[in-house]
C-alpha positions in Angstrom: 62.1 -17.4 -35.3 60.1 -18.9 -38.2 62.3 -21.9 -38.5 62.4 -22.9 -34.9 58.6 -22.8 -34.4 58.2 -19.8 -32.2 54.5 -18.8 -31.7 52.7 -16.8 -34.3 52.0 -13.9 -32.0 55.6 -13.6 -31.0 56.7 -13.6 -34.6 54.2 -10.9 -35.6 55.1 -8.8 -32.5 58.8 -9.1 -33.4 58.1 -8.1 -37.1 56.0 -5.2 -35.9 58.8 -3.9 -33.6 61.3 -4.4 -36.4 59.2 -2.4 -38.9 58.5 0.3 -36.3 62.3 0.6 -35.5 63.2 1.1 -39.2 60.4 3.6 -39.7 61.5 5.6 -36.6 65.2 5.4 -37.6 64.5 6.7 -41.1 62.9 9.9 -42.4 61.9 8.2 -45.7 60.1 5.0 -44.7 56.4 4.8 -43.6 55.2 1.6 -41.8 53.0 0.2 -44.6 55.6 1.0 -47.2 58.3 -0.8 -45.3 56.1 -3.8 -44.7 55.3 -3.9 -48.4 59.0 -3.7 -49.3 59.6 -6.6 -46.9 56.9 -8.7 -48.6 58.4 -7.9 -52.1 61.9 -9.1 -51.2 61.0 -11.9 -48.7 62.0 -15.3 -50.1 60.8 -17.3 -47.2 57.1 -18.3 -47.6 56.4 -18.5 -43.8 57.9 -15.1 -43.1 55.9 -13.6 -45.9 52.7 -15.1 -44.5 53.4 -13.5 -41.2 54.2 -10.2 -42.8 50.9 -10.4 -44.8 49.0 -11.1 -41.7 50.6 -8.2 -39.9 49.9 -5.9 -42.9 46.2 -6.9 -42.8 46.0 -6.3 -39.1 47.6 -2.8 -39.6 45.2 -2.1 -42.4 42.2 -3.1 -40.3 43.4 -1.0 -37.4 43.8 2.1 -39.6 40.4 1.5 -41.2 38.8 1.2 -37.8 40.5 4.4 -36.6 39.4 6.3 -39.7 35.8 5.0 -39.3 35.7 6.1 -35.6 37.0 9.5 -36.5 34.3 9.9 -39.1 31.6 9.0 -36.6 33.0 11.4 -34.1 33.0 14.3 -36.6 
């Protein structure tokens, strides 16, 4: 997908589904851990950039959810 110029949003969505599938199929992986592992072994710079962006989006989402839970408490 990266090589043929598919849209950034579609690549991130695919990577998100790929990570979610592995996490759901395994009892040992957690989403952020799997994404971090992917970044450590990824040799393609473009793919790593998409994974980094996805990781940042997930971090921001988690931070927002925690902040909202703190306000509600």
